[in-house]
N, CA, C and O atoms as CSV, one atom per row, in Angstrom:
chain,resi,resn,atom,element,x,y,z
A,1,MET,N,N,60.621,127.109,119.069
A,1,MET,CA,C,61.659,125.905,117.403
A,1,MET,C,C,62.841,125.666,117.798
A,1,MET,O,O,63.240,124.938,118.707
A,2,ALA,N,N,63.719,126.707,116.629
A,2,ALA,CA,C,65.529,126.675,116.776
A,2,ALA,C,C,65.673,125.288,117.713
A,2,ALA,O,O,65.937,124.148,117.330
A,3,GLY,N,N,65.338,125.909,119.446
A,3,GLY,CA,C,65.937,125.794,120.535
A,3,GLY,C,C,65.290,124.016,120.490
A,3,GLY,O,O,66.022,123.033,120.607
A,4,ASP,N,N,64.174,123.978,120.347
A,4,ASP,CA,C,64.109,122.016,120.330
A,4,ASP,C,C,64.454,121.766,118.985
A,4,ASP,O,O,64.163,120.696,118.450
A,5,HIS,N,N,64.939,122.500,118.509
A,5,HIS,CA,C,65.840,121.447,117.343
A,5,HIS,C,C,67.457,120.682,117.893
A,5,HIS,O,O,68.185,119.699,117.757
A,6,GLU,N,N,67.327,121.783,118.474
A,6,GLU,CA,C,68.953,121.703,119.188
A,6,GLU,C,C,69.446,121.276,119.813
A,6,GLU,O,O,70.653,121.055,119.906
A,7,VAL,N,N,67.620,120.773,121.140
A,7,VAL,CA,C,67.981,119.526,122.474
A,7,VAL,C,C,67.768,118.515,121.433
A,7,VAL,O,O,68.832,117.994,121.096
A,8,ASP,N,N,66.383,117.918,120.605
A,8,ASP,CA,C,66.736,116.798,119.781
A,8,ASP,C,C,67.557,116.200,119.195
A,8,ASP,O,O,67.575,115.010,118.881
A,9,VAL,N,N,68.804,117.570,118.887
A,9,VAL,CA,C,70.505,116.897,117.759
A,9,VAL,C,C,70.749,116.379,119.166
A,9,VAL,O,O,70.607,115.180,119.402
A,10,ALA,N,N,71.166,117.369,120.250
A,10,ALA,CA,C,72.323,116.956,121.416
A,10,ALA,C,C,71.420,115.566,122.149
A,10,ALA,O,O,71.919,114.863,123.028
A,11,ALA,N,N,70.235,115.388,121.671
A,11,ALA,CA,C,69.903,114.035,122.535
A,11,ALA,C,C,69.871,112.811,121.860
A,11,ALA,O,O,69.637,111.678,122.280
A,12,SER,N,N,70.129,113.204,120.807
A,12,SER,CA,C,70.678,112.078,119.370
A,12,SER,C,C,72.228,111.575,119.936
A,12,SER,O,O,72.491,110.678,120.737
A,13,THR,N,N,72.892,112.251,119.403
A,13,THR,CA,C,73.996,112.047,119.786
A,13,THR,C,C,75.131,111.979,120.821
A,13,THR,O,O,76.304,112.354,120.845
A,14,GLY,N,N,74.292,111.339,121.675
A,14,GLY,CA,C,74.723,111.566,123.247
A,14,GLY,C,C,74.726,112.548,123.385
A,14,GLY,O,O,75.827,112.849,122.924
A,15,GLY,N,N,73.991,114.010,123.930
A,15,GLY,CA,C,74.739,114.656,124.792
A,15,GLY,C,C,75.942,115.187,124.472
A,15,GLY,O,O,76.745,115.565,125.325
A,16,GLY,N,N,76.184,115.259,122.941
A,16,GLY,CA,C,77.624,115.309,122.120
A,16,GLY,C,C,79.071,114.478,122.931
A,16,GLY,O,O,80.237,114.456,122.536
A,17,HIS,N,N,78.672,114.063,123.751
A,17,HIS,CA,C,79.398,112.321,123.768
A,17,HIS,C,C,79.778,111.536,122.611
A,17,HIS,O,O,78.915,110.981,121.931
A,18,PRO,N,N,81.224,111.439,122.297
A,18,PRO,CA,C,81.550,110.980,121.154
A,18,PRO,C,C,80.422,109.202,121.267
A,18,PRO,O,O,80.042,108.458,122.170
A,19,LEU,N,N,80.312,109.258,119.932
A,19,LEU,CA,C,80.138,107.301,119.644
A,19,LEU,C,C,81.443,106.280,119.406
A,19,LEU,O,O,82.483,106.396,118.758
A,20,TRP,N,N,80.901,105.261,120.219
A,20,TRP,CA,C,82.348,104.404,120.195
A,20,TRP,C,C,81.467,102.978,119.706
A,20,TRP,O,O,80.350,102.623,120.084
A,21,GLU,N,N,82.336,102.356,118.795
A,21,GLU,CA,C,81.850,101.229,118.907
A,21,GLU,C,C,82.451,99.955,119.424
A,21,GLU,O,O,83.652,99.686,119.400
A,22,ILE,N,N,81.418,99.145,119.927
A,22,ILE,CA,C,81.898,97.760,121.110
A,22,ILE,C,C,81.829,96.519,120.082
A,22,ILE,O,O,81.002,96.225,119.218
A,23,PHE,N,N,83.331,95.750,120.627
A,23,PHE,CA,C,83.491,94.434,120.556
A,23,PHE,C,C,84.118,93.815,121.529
A,23,PHE,O,O,85.139,94.039,122.179
A,24,VAL,N,N,82.867,92.536,121.494
A,24,VAL,CA,C,83.768,92.181,122.747
A,24,VAL,C,C,84.532,90.406,122.071
A,24,VAL,O,O,84.823,90.229,120.888
A,25,ARG,N,N,84.674,89.509,122.998
A,25,ARG,CA,C,85.273,88.514,122.618
A,25,ARG,C,C,85.110,87.569,124.087
A,25,ARG,O,O,85.647,87.796,125.172
A,26,ALA,N,N,83.922,86.125,123.613
A,26,ALA,CA,C,83.207,85.933,124.379
A,26,ALA,C,C,83.850,84.771,125.080
A,26,ALA,O,O,83.241,84.354,126.065
A,27,SER,N,N,85.433,83.926,124.614
A,27,SER,CA,C,86.206,83.389,125.175
A,27,SER,C,C,87.179,83.422,124.385
A,27,SER,O,O,87.300,83.771,123.211
A,28,ARG,N,N,88.065,82.904,125.375
A,28,ARG,CA,C,89.895,83.006,125.119
A,28,ARG,C,C,89.821,82.746,124.041
A,28,ARG,O,O,88.638,82.828,123.713
A,29,GLY,N,N,90.920,82.230,122.594
A,29,GLY,CA,C,90.649,82.076,121.289
A,29,GLY,C,C,90.328,82.199,120.369
A,29,GLY,O,O,90.772,81.670,119.349
A,30,LEU,N,N,89.130,83.220,120.519
A,30,LEU,CA,C,88.404,83.788,119.837
A,30,LEU,C,C,87.982,85.196,119.343
A,30,LEU,O,O,87.965,86.158,120.111
A,31,ASN,N,N,87.666,85.278,118.124
A,31,ASN,CA,C,87.922,86.716,117.635
A,31,ASN,C,C,86.435,87.594,118.541
A,31,ASN,O,O,85.326,87.213,118.914
A,32,HIS,N,N,87.195,88.916,118.595
A,32,HIS,CA,C,86.301,89.598,118.686
A,32,HIS,C,C,85.265,90.538,117.670
A,32,HIS,O,O,85.533,91.454,116.893
A,33,VAL,N,N,84.105,89.957,117.997
A,33,VAL,CA,C,82.931,90.288,117.650
A,33,VAL,C,C,82.295,91.632,118.284
A,33,VAL,O,O,82.173,91.932,119.471
A,34,HIS,N,N,81.966,92.278,117.237
A,34,HIS,CA,C,80.671,94.058,117.143
A,34,HIS,C,C,80.256,93.307,117.353
A,34,HIS,O,O,80.237,92.228,116.761
A,35,VAL,N,N,79.520,93.807,118.783
A,35,VAL,CA,C,78.055,93.648,119.792
A,35,VAL,C,C,77.379,95.566,118.836
A,35,VAL,O,O,77.022,95.515,117.659
A,36,GLY,N,N,77.355,96.748,119.503
A,36,GLY,CA,C,76.729,97.620,119.312
A,36,GLY,C,C,77.459,98.814,119.514
A,36,GLY,O,O,78.648,98.497,119.531
A,37,SER,N,N,77.358,99.749,119.638
A,37,SER,CA,C,77.610,101.091,119.690
A,37,SER,C,C,77.096,101.275,121.362
A,37,SER,O,O,76.552,100.377,122.005
A,38,LEU,N,N,77.445,102.812,121.941
A,38,LEU,CA,C,77.367,104.093,122.841
A,38,LEU,C,C,78.069,104.911,122.150
A,38,LEU,O,O,78.923,104.930,121.263
A,39,HIS,N,N,76.997,106.098,123.319
A,39,HIS,CA,C,77.709,107.345,123.555
A,39,HIS,C,C,78.790,107.409,125.127
A,39,HIS,O,O,78.313,107.130,126.227
A,40,ALA,N,N,79.901,107.723,124.979
A,40,ALA,CA,C,80.640,108.385,126.212
A,40,ALA,C,C,81.065,109.209,126.246
A,40,ALA,O,O,80.788,110.114,125.459
A,41,PRO,N,N,82.152,109.334,127.385
A,41,PRO,CA,C,83.088,110.500,126.998
A,41,PRO,C,C,84.597,110.505,126.840
A,41,PRO,O,O,85.447,111.290,126.417
A,42,ASP,N,N,84.561,109.313,127.352
A,42,ASP,CA,C,86.248,108.556,127.307
A,42,ASP,C,C,86.394,107.145,127.244
A,42,ASP,O,O,85.791,106.455,128.065
A,43,ALA,N,N,86.964,106.735,126.560
A,43,ALA,CA,C,86.973,105.927,126.316
A,43,ALA,C,C,87.184,104.074,128.284
A,43,ALA,O,O,86.791,102.980,128.689
A,44,GLU,N,N,87.846,104.945,128.473
A,44,GLU,CA,C,87.910,104.031,130.597
A,44,GLU,C,C,86.262,104.002,130.675
A,44,GLU,O,O,85.614,103.022,131.043
A,45,THR,N,N,85.637,105.435,130.201
A,45,THR,CA,C,83.539,105.193,130.737
A,45,THR,C,C,82.903,103.957,129.346
A,45,THR,O,O,82.305,102.895,129.514
A,46,ALA,N,N,83.371,104.697,127.895
A,46,ALA,CA,C,82.626,103.210,127.012
A,46,ALA,C,C,83.236,102.491,128.250
A,46,ALA,O,O,82.966,102.970,129.351
A,47,ALA,N,N,84.000,101.434,128.182
A,47,ALA,CA,C,84.085,99.858,128.943
A,47,ALA,C,C,83.624,99.764,129.652
A,47,ALA,O,O,83.035,98.700,129.844
A,48,GLN,N,N,83.551,100.838,130.592
A,48,GLN,CA,C,82.593,100.285,131.917
A,48,GLN,C,C,81.328,100.739,131.062
A,48,GLN,O,O,80.622,101.183,131.968
A,49,HIS,N,N,80.936,100.830,130.436
A,49,HIS,CA,C,79.322,101.321,130.563
A,49,HIS,C,C,79.439,99.774,128.995
A,49,HIS,O,O,78.596,98.879,128.934
A,50,ALA,N,N,80.432,99.866,128.160
A,50,ALA,CA,C,79.828,97.916,127.278
A,50,ALA,C,C,80.037,97.168,128.485
A,50,ALA,O,O,79.172,96.311,128.306
A,51,ARG,N,N,80.553,96.882,129.563
A,51,ARG,CA,C,81.003,95.774,130.285
A,51,ARG,C,C,79.018,95.622,130.917
A,51,ARG,O,O,78.277,94.639,130.943
A,52,ASP,N,N,78.897,96.362,131.127
A,52,ASP,CA,C,77.840,96.765,132.258
A,52,ASP,C,C,76.358,95.918,131.112
A,52,ASP,O,O,75.733,94.941,131.528
A,53,VAL,N,N,76.182,96.322,130.246
A,53,VAL,CA,C,75.509,96.975,128.557
A,53,VAL,C,C,75.012,96.237,127.725
A,53,VAL,O,O,73.962,96.256,127.083
A,54,TYR,N,N,76.745,94.889,127.854
A,54,TYR,CA,C,76.667,93.907,126.907
A,54,TYR,C,C,77.487,92.613,127.460
A,54,TYR,O,O,77.963,91.683,126.809
A,55,THR,N,N,77.505,92.839,128.839
A,55,THR,CA,C,78.210,91.638,129.195
A,55,THR,C,C,77.667,91.105,130.657
A,55,THR,O,O,78.425,90.641,131.509
A,56,ARG,N,N,76.034,91.259,130.846
A,56,ARG,CA,C,75.629,91.305,132.058
A,56,ARG,C,C,75.613,89.690,132.228
A,56,ARG,O,O,75.503,89.347,133.405
A,57,ARG,N,N,75.707,88.541,131.211
A,57,ARG,CA,C,75.858,87.205,131.848
A,57,ARG,C,C,76.914,86.761,132.019
A,57,ARG,O,O,77.179,85.594,132.307
A,58,GLN,N,N,77.862,87.907,131.813
A,58,GLN,CA,C,79.141,87.302,131.773
A,58,GLN,C,C,79.715,85.972,130.819
A,58,GLN,O,O,80.233,84.889,131.091
A,59,GLU,N,N,79.373,86.595,129.705
A,59,GLU,CA,C,79.206,86.428,128.447
A,59,GLU,C,C,80.056,86.606,127.660
A,59,GLU,O,O,79.958,86.048,126.567
A,60,GLY,N,N,81.377,87.595,128.003
A,60,GLY,CA,C,82.530,88.050,127.318
A,60,GLY,C,C,84.010,87.447,128.362
A,60,GLY,O,O,83.930,86.694,129.333
A,61,VAL,N,N,84.975,87.914,127.918
A,61,VAL,CA,C,85.954,87.571,128.902
A,61,VAL,C,C,87.037,88.890,128.050
A,61,VAL,O,O,88.220,88.708,128.335
A,62,SER,N,N,86.824,90.006,127.187
A,62,SER,CA,C,87.923,91.096,126.786
A,62,SER,C,C,87.142,91.786,126.216
A,62,SER,O,O,87.047,91.323,125.079
A,63,ILE,N,N,86.549,92.581,126.318
A,63,ILE,CA,C,86.260,94.674,125.601
A,63,ILE,C,C,87.087,94.241,124.848
A,63,ILE,O,O,87.834,93.271,124.976
A,64,TRP,N,N,86.947,95.118,123.859
A,64,TRP,CA,C,87.517,96.558,123.148
A,64,TRP,C,C,85.923,97.360,123.170
A,64,TRP,O,O,84.729,97.091,123.303
A,65,VAL,N,N,86.848,98.520,122.938
A,65,VAL,CA,C,86.179,99.681,122.810
A,65,VAL,C,C,86.835,100.420,121.488
A,65,VAL,O,O,88.008,100.698,121.734
A,66,VAL,N,N,86.514,100.747,120.412
A,66,VAL,CA,C,87.433,101.957,118.957
A,66,VAL,C,C,85.979,103.013,119.127
A,66,VAL,O,O,84.808,102.773,119.419
A,67,ARG,N,N,86.628,104.093,118.831
A,67,ARG,CA,C,85.782,105.483,118.802
A,67,ARG,C,C,85.306,105.434,116.800
A,67,ARG,O,O,86.029,105.818,115.880
A,68,SER,N,N,83.843,104.811,116.691
A,68,SER,CA,C,83.653,105.393,115.635
A,68,SER,C,C,84.275,106.085,114.857
A,68,SER,O,O,84.293,105.592,113.730
A,69,THR,N,N,85.014,107.400,114.991
A,69,THR,CA,C,85.558,108.050,114.303
A,69,THR,C,C,86.690,107.477,113.175
A,69,THR,O,O,86.955,107.870,112.039
A,70,GLU,N,N,87.274,106.299,114.051
A,70,GLU,CA,C,88.401,105.645,113.751
A,70,GLU,C,C,88.278,104.619,113.132
A,70,GLU,O,O,89.210,104.087,112.530
A,71,VAL,N,N,86.994,104.132,113.183
A,71,VAL,CA,C,86.845,102.526,111.908
A,71,VAL,C,C,86.695,102.515,110.473
A,71,VAL,O,O,85.599,102.918,110.085
A,72,HIS,N,N,87.084,102.345,110.054
A,72,HIS,CA,C,88.306,102.530,108.514
A,72,HIS,C,C,87.224,101.563,107.508
A,72,HIS,O,O,86.948,100.590,108.210
A,73,ALA,N,N,86.465,101.422,106.094
A,73,ALA,CA,C,85.436,100.387,106.351
A,73,ALA,C,C,85.961,100.546,104.479
A,73,ALA,O,O,86.187,101.465,103.692
A,74,SER,N,N,85.956,99.026,104.463
A,74,SER,CA,C,85.870,99.496,102.412
A,74,SER,C,C,84.338,99.771,102.207
A,74,SER,O,O,83.474,99.711,103.081
A,75,ASP,N,N,84.167,100.091,100.862
A,75,ASP,CA,C,82.609,100.785,100.641
A,75,ASP,C,C,82.121,99.206,99.899
A,75,ASP,O,O,82.694,98.513,99.059
A,76,PRO,N,N,80.950,99.045,100.554
A,76,PRO,CA,C,79.616,97.428,100.225
A,76,PRO,C,C,79.530,97.573,98.657
A,76,PRO,O,O,78.467,97.098,98.259
A,77,HIS,N,N,80.413,98.145,97.507
A,77,HIS,CA,C,80.086,99.219,96.707
A,77,HIS,C,C,80.940,98.237,95.877
A,77,HIS,O,O,80.510,97.588,94.923
A,78,ASP,N,N,82.690,98.194,96.537
A,78,ASP,CA,C,83.651,98.146,96.067
A,78,ASP,C,C,84.233,97.056,96.430
A,78,ASP,O,O,85.373,97.037,96.895
A,79,GLU,N,N,83.209,95.604,96.182
A,79,GLU,CA,C,82.820,94.570,96.532
A,79,GLU,C,C,84.182,93.923,95.878
A,79,GLU,O,O,85.133,93.535,96.557
A,80,ASP,N,N,84.099,93.865,94.166
A,80,ASP,CA,C,85.045,93.174,93.441
A,80,ASP,C,C,85.968,93.381,93.786
A,80,ASP,O,O,86.656,92.415,94.117
A,81,ALA,N,N,86.533,94.747,93.917
A,81,ALA,CA,C,87.778,95.235,93.658
A,81,ALA,C,C,89.042,94.594,95.479
A,81,ALA,O,O,90.217,94.430,95.807
A,82,TRP,N,N,87.859,94.508,95.937
A,82,TRP,CA,C,88.249,94.101,97.718
A,82,TRP,C,C,88.344,92.772,97.684
A,82,TRP,O,O,89.245,92.220,98.316
A,83,PHE,N,N,87.143,91.821,96.711
A,83,PHE,CA,C,87.079,90.164,97.211
A,83,PHE,C,C,87.830,89.116,95.967
A,83,PHE,O,O,88.547,88.118,96.052
A,84,ASP,N,N,87.420,89.684,95.120
A,84,ASP,CA,C,87.422,89.410,93.969
A,84,ASP,C,C,88.812,88.933,93.893
A,84,ASP,O,O,89.598,89.823,94.219
A,85,SER,N,N,89.403,87.766,93.553
A,85,SER,CA,C,90.300,86.741,93.196
A,85,SER,C,C,90.857,87.076,92.397
A,85,SER,O,O,90.062,87.202,91.466
A,86,GLU,N,N,92.035,87.401,92.017
A,86,GLU,CA,C,93.130,87.663,90.704
A,86,GLU,C,C,93.373,86.232,90.758
A,86,GLU,O,O,93.028,85.807,89.655
A,87,LYS,N,N,93.848,85.141,91.571
A,87,LYS,CA,C,94.253,83.986,91.631
A,87,LYS,C,C,93.760,83.298,92.006
A,87,LYS,O,O,94.201,82.791,93.037
A,88,PRO,N,N,92.619,82.849,91.484
A,88,PRO,CA,C,91.673,81.707,92.593
A,88,PRO,C,C,91.751,80.853,92.528
A,88,PRO,O,O,90.880,80.165,93.060
A,89,TYR,N,N,93.397,79.898,91.477
A,89,TYR,CA,C,94.412,79.214,91.804
A,89,TYR,C,C,94.520,78.519,93.598
A,89,TYR,O,O,94.309,77.457,94.183
A,90,ARG,N,N,95.059,80.135,93.949
A,90,ARG,CA,C,95.052,79.840,94.975
A,90,ARG,C,C,94.010,79.883,96.532
A,90,ARG,O,O,94.195,80.340,97.660
A,91,HIS,N,N,93.075,79.273,95.973
A,91,HIS,CA,C,91.954,78.652,96.748
A,91,HIS,C,C,91.538,77.283,97.072
A,91,HIS,O,O,91.522,76.603,96.045
A,92,PRO,N,N,91.159,76.557,98.231
A,92,PRO,CA,C,91.658,75.799,97.497
A,92,PRO,C,C,90.349,74.904,97.228
A,92,PRO,O,O,90.544,73.691,97.160
A,93,THR,N,N,88.772,75.471,97.036
A,93,THR,CA,C,87.927,75.172,96.433
A,93,THR,C,C,87.773,75.513,94.773
A,93,THR,O,O,86.788,75.586,94.038
A,94,PHE,N,N,89.392,75.703,94.519
A,94,PHE,CA,C,89.588,75.874,92.405
A,94,PHE,C,C,90.056,74.322,92.393
A,94,PHE,O,O,89.575,73.696,91.449
A,95,TYR,N,N,90.797,73.668,93.151
A,95,TYR,CA,C,90.820,71.991,92.446
A,95,TYR,C,C,89.981,71.461,93.252
A,95,TYR,O,O,89.552,71.780,94.361
A,96,GLU,N,N,89.740,70.298,92.292
A,96,GLU,CA,C,89.037,68.822,92.796
A,96,GLU,C,C,89.315,67.603,93.289
A,96,GLU,O,O,89.792,66.725,92.571
A,97,ILE,N,N,89.073,67.441,94.437
A,97,ILE,CA,C,89.829,66.032,95.281
A,97,ILE,C,C,89.834,65.223,94.718
A,97,ILE,O,O,88.705,65.175,94.231
A,98,PRO,N,N,90.788,63.844,94.135
A,98,PRO,CA,C,90.343,63.044,93.746
A,98,PRO,C,C,89.549,62.279,95.209
A,98,PRO,O,O,89.761,62.481,96.405
A,99,ASP,N,N,88.269,61.056,94.299
A,99,ASP,CA,C,87.894,59.770,94.676
A,99,ASP,C,C,89.061,59.489,95.984
A,99,ASP,O,O,88.874,59.731,97.177
A,100,GLU,N,N,90.211,58.947,95.392
A,100,GLU,CA,C,90.883,58.220,96.396
A,100,GLU,C,C,91.408,58.829,97.750
A,100,GLU,O,O,91.978,58.279,98.693
A,101,VAL,N,N,90.916,60.562,97.482
A,101,VAL,CA,C,91.770,60.512,98.377
A,101,VAL,C,C,91.494,60.332,99.810
A,101,VAL,O,O,92.237,60.254,100.789
A,102,GLY,N,N,89.442,60.261,99.567
A,102,GLY,CA,C,88.538,59.475,100.225
A,102,GLY,C,C,88.701,61.134,101.352
A,102,GLY,O,O,89.410,62.056,100.948
A,103,HIS,N,N,87.988,61.229,102.622
A,103,HIS,CA,C,87.900,62.156,103.470
A,103,HIS,C,C,88.625,63.139,103.467
A,103,HIS,O,O,89.586,62.718,104.111
A,104,MET,N,N,88.889,64.317,103.159
A,104,MET,CA,C,89.645,65.799,103.530
A,104,MET,C,C,88.724,66.724,104.097
A,104,MET,O,O,89.101,67.849,104.425
């Protein structure tokens, strides 16, 4: 019974390989977008697998692979502290555009 549990854990973690986050840039000039994750033993293998899995129809021009343990993100519960502006006058939506300006 304990052996079965160990096998399940190994299978769910990619056979012991680290998890990699995959980012693909669709065309030059655009930003890279997170498209998924996969398990691989190293960055080169992760990039090869990412190419096979996420760019099968030649929809990408660049692939980034980042080990999941190296991704640091803000906590969604701290949204106000990170994204609430202390100086709203720096945002263009703070100002009203006069009708005389026309289109902007």
